[in-house]
Each structure stands twice: as C-alpha cells, then as structure tokens.
N, C-alpha and C positions, 0 to 999 in steps of 0.2 A: 512548545507544544503540546497535544488534548490529547491522552488516553483515552482508546479503544477497544473494541474487541473485533479480533481475527479471527474468522475458526479460517484452518487452514491443507492444506492437502498435504498427507503424509503417507510419502515414499519407504523411501530403505533408511529414510528418518526420520524423529519428528520435529513437523513448524519448515516443510521443506521448503513451501511455495503460501499463496496469502489466498486464497479462493474468494471471500465474500468477507468485508469490515462491519462494521457499527459505530457511530460518532452523527453527535449531532440528532439524535433519534433518525435514523434514517441505513435505509438496507442497499450497503451497492457490492454489484457482482464486482470481483475483480474480471477483465475481457481481457488483459495482457500484463505480461509480467515484463516491461523496456527493461529492466536491469537490477541490477541486486551488485550493490559490496557489502563487504564487510570491515567494522570495526576492530578495535581490539576489542570491544565488551557486547556488540552489537553489530546488528545485520540488515539491511535498510534491500528498499527495492522499493522504484518506483515501479508504478502501477495503474492501467488507464482503468479504468471506471465504469461501469454500465452504463454510465451518466457521461461521457466522454470527455472526462477530469482528468487529469491527471497529477496522482495522489505521489509520495514519499512515506512511505510508510518504515518502519524505525521496531526490531525484534530486541530489546532486554536482555539475555539468552538467560544472564544470570540469577535473576529477580520475574523472565517469562511477562513481560511486559511488554504491550505495545505499543507503541505515539505514531499519532498523526506527527507528522515535522516540516511537510511541503500542499500545499496546492494551486494550483495553476487549470484553472478553465479554462477549458475549449471551447476553442476563438472559430465567432462560424463568419467569422468575417476571409471574403478572396479577397490574395493578394493586388495588387493592383500591376494595371501593366509598362 
C-alpha cells in the first residue's frame, strides 16, 4: 500500500469518485471508473488512468486516507490467433 493524494468529484456527497491522483511524483487523470466496491471501512475504485494503466485506489473513509492498492500495466500485445 502506498499513500497517495486524490482529487475527487463531489456531487451529492463528498469524494464521490476520483478524477485525478498523484503518486510517485506523477499526476494521473482518471479516464474511467471501471468498478467500485465497499468494505466495512473503505471504498475501492478500479480506474483506468490517462497513462492507459489500471489502478485500484482505496479510500479509508474514517481517516480520509487514500492508498494505491494495485496496479496493472496496459498491454500493447495483440492476442494471437
């Protein structure tokens, strides 16, 4: 887990969904929120970022802390026929 900074869209509630995050000195725009799920103490977002990679972001609501939970690099390989 790596703590990160996240900017969120706030609609009818605060921190409704991430729109940008900052990790390792880089800034990533969130192109799409692909999935969202809940645990008793956190909300998770699987997002595709502006670099084409997929990230899982975790928001610990009690402490208002964001962490990067998982990363999957975008593959440019075409499937074999």
